[in-house]
C-alpha positions as CSV (number, residue, x, y, z in Angstrom):
1,M,-9.9,6.4,17.6
2,Y,-9.8,2.7,16.8
3,E,-8.2,0.1,19.1
4,L,-7.6,-3.6,19.1
5,V,-8.7,-5.1,22.4
6,A,-9.1,-8.5,23.9
7,P,-12.8,-9.6,23.4
8,A,-14.6,-8.6,26.6
9,A,-18.1,-8.7,28.0
10,R,-18.1,-4.9,28.4
11,Y,-18.8,-4.6,24.7
12,R,-21.8,-7.0,24.9
13,D,-24.5,-4.6,23.8
14,S,-22.5,-3.2,20.9
15,F,-21.4,-6.7,19.9
16,L,-25.0,-8.0,20.0
17,R,-26.1,-5.1,17.8
18,A,-23.3,-6.0,15.3
19,V,-24.5,-9.6,15.3
20,A,-28.1,-8.3,14.6
21,E,-26.8,-6.3,11.7
22,G,-25.4,-9.4,10.1
23,G,-22.6,-9.2,7.7
24,E,-20.2,-11.9,6.5
25,G,-17.7,-13.1,9.1
26,I,-19.0,-11.3,12.2
27,L,-19.8,-14.7,13.5
28,T,-17.5,-17.6,12.6
29,G,-16.7,-21.1,14.0
30,R,-18.2,-21.5,17.5
31,W,-19.8,-18.1,17.2
32,C,-22.0,-19.4,14.4
33,E,-22.9,-22.5,16.3
34,R,-24.2,-20.6,19.3
35,G,-25.1,-17.2,17.7
36,D,-28.7,-17.4,18.6
37,Q,-27.8,-18.0,22.3
38,L,-25.4,-15.1,22.7
39,S,-27.8,-13.0,24.8
40,S,-28.5,-15.9,27.2
41,P,-26.7,-15.7,30.6
42,G,-23.2,-17.0,30.5
43,V,-23.0,-17.9,26.8
44,L,-21.0,-14.9,25.7
45,E,-18.7,-15.2,28.7
46,E,-18.1,-18.9,27.8
47,L,-17.2,-18.1,24.3
48,L,-14.9,-15.2,25.4
49,A,-13.1,-17.6,27.7
50,Q,-12.6,-20.1,24.8
51,L,-11.2,-17.3,22.6
52,E,-8.7,-16.3,25.3
53,A,-7.7,-19.9,25.8
54,E,-6.9,-20.4,22.1
55,E,-3.9,-18.0,22.4
56,H,-2.1,-20.2,24.9
57,D,-3.9,-23.6,24.9
58,P,-5.4,-24.2,21.5
59,P,-7.6,-27.3,20.8
60,P,-5.7,-30.3,19.3
61,G,-4.7,-29.7,15.7
62,W,-5.1,-25.9,16.0
63,V,-2.4,-23.3,16.2
64,P,-2.4,-20.5,18.8
65,A,-4.6,-17.7,17.8
66,L,-4.7,-14.1,19.1
67,H,-8.2,-12.8,18.9
68,R,-8.9,-9.1,19.0
69,W,-11.9,-6.9,18.7
70,I,-11.8,-3.7,16.8
71,V,-13.5,-1.0,18.9
72,D,-14.0,2.8,18.8
73,G,-14.6,3.8,22.4
74,P,-17.5,1.6,23.6
75,D,-18.5,0.6,20.0
76,Y,-17.7,-2.9,18.6
77,L,-16.7,-2.4,15.0
78,G,-15.4,-5.9,14.1
79,R,-12.9,-8.6,14.8
80,I,-9.4,-9.7,13.7
81,T,-7.5,-12.9,14.4
82,L,-3.8,-13.7,14.1
83,R,-2.9,-17.4,13.9
84,A,0.7,-18.2,14.9
85,G,1.3,-21.0,12.4
86,L,-0.1,-22.9,9.4
87,T,-2.0,-26.1,9.4
88,P,-3.0,-27.7,6.0
89,P,-6.5,-26.0,6.0
90,L,-5.0,-22.7,7.0
91,E,-2.4,-23.0,4.3
92,Q,-4.8,-24.2,1.7
93,A,-7.5,-21.4,1.9
94,I,-8.0,-19.9,5.3
95,G,-4.7,-18.1,6.1
96,Q,-3.1,-16.7,9.2
97,I,-5.2,-13.5,9.6
98,G,-8.9,-13.3,9.4
99,Y,-11.0,-10.2,9.9
100,A,-14.6,-8.9,9.6
101,V,-16.1,-5.5,10.0
102,R,-19.8,-4.9,10.9
103,P,-21.8,-3.5,8.0
104,S,-22.4,-0.1,9.7
105,A,-18.7,0.5,10.2
106,R,-17.6,-0.4,6.6
107,G,-16.2,2.2,4.3
108,R,-14.3,4.0,7.0
109,G,-10.9,2.4,6.7
110,V,-11.5,0.1,9.7
111,A,-10.2,-3.1,8.0
112,T,-7.2,-1.3,6.5
113,W,-6.3,0.1,10.0
114,A,-6.9,-3.2,11.8
115,L,-4.9,-5.3,9.3
116,G,-1.9,-2.9,9.4
117,T,-2.0,-2.9,13.2
118,M,-2.2,-6.7,13.4
119,L,0.7,-7.0,10.9
120,G,2.8,-4.9,13.3
121,V,1.8,-7.4,16.1
122,A,2.9,-10.3,13.9
123,A,6.2,-8.7,13.1
124,G,6.7,-8.0,16.8
125,R,6.2,-11.7,17.5
126,G,9.0,-12.5,15.0
127,M,6.8,-13.7,12.2
128,D,8.5,-13.2,8.8
129,R,5.6,-13.8,6.4
130,I,1.9,-13.9,6.7
131,L,-0.6,-15.8,4.5
132,I,-3.9,-14.0,4.2
133,T,-6.8,-14.9,2.1
134,C,-10.1,-13.6,0.9
135,D,-13.0,-14.8,-1.2
136,D,-12.2,-14.3,-4.9
137,D,-15.1,-12.0,-5.4
138,N,-14.3,-9.8,-2.4
139,S,-12.5,-6.9,-4.2
140,I,-12.7,-4.7,-1.2
141,S,-10.8,-7.1,1.0
142,A,-8.4,-7.8,-1.8
143,A,-7.6,-4.1,-2.0
144,V,-7.1,-3.9,1.8
145,I,-4.6,-6.8,1.6
146,E,-2.8,-5.4,-1.5
147,H,-2.6,-2.0,0.3
148,H,-0.4,-3.7,2.9
149,G,1.9,-5.3,0.3
150,G,0.0,-8.6,-0.2
151,V,1.3,-10.5,-3.2
152,L,-1.2,-12.8,-4.9
153,E,0.2,-16.4,-5.0
154,D,-2.8,-18.2,-6.4
155,R,-6.5,-19.0,-6.0
156,R,-7.7,-22.2,-4.2
157,R,-10.8,-23.8,-3.0
158,L,-11.4,-26.0,0.1
159,P,-13.9,-28.8,-0.7
160,G,-17.4,-27.3,-0.8
161,G,-16.0,-23.8,-0.1
162,P,-15.7,-20.6,-2.2
163,L,-12.8,-19.8,-4.4
164,R,-10.2,-18.0,-2.3
165,R,-7.3,-15.6,-3.2
166,R,-4.1,-16.5,-1.3
167,Y,-1.7,-13.6,-0.6
168,W,1.6,-13.4,1.1
169,I,2.7,-10.4,3.0
170,D,6.5,-10.1,3.8
171,L,7.1,-8.7,7.2
172,R,10.9,-8.7,7.0
173,P,12.5,-5.2,7.0
174,S,13.6,-4.0,3.6
175,A,17.4,-4.1,3.0
């Protein structure tokens, strides 16, 4: 059964196999910058520590971010991040939740399960609404977001970036 877990070195082998598979979004931000070094001693552990720190002590100009890995037993399936607020870039086209599923785990409902679970975490933290985005041509991710009640607000583009769909998901209980 799927679980959301804190990123951990015990998933190293499965994570590195996922990186080798490729797939959009498996490596983002600092992961991309050092992706070719992940198998070097200490590099993965350094990045894991940075991800953990972002929850309570984010870099200047960032909001706290809860990073979780999607696993099935010992197998790394993907990642999902919940950002606790909105900065201008997050509001413009990035959103508060980002996720990616490794290619070999796609088509099994992993993203749908992970997003639903993370929305529950967000609601439990008192968040009322979540902004979530996807590339305009990613109909599968759009369907996952819409499955969870995402309402399309508009489409926007960051300079030099792809056109993004912006959805809001209301987490307040229905009256």
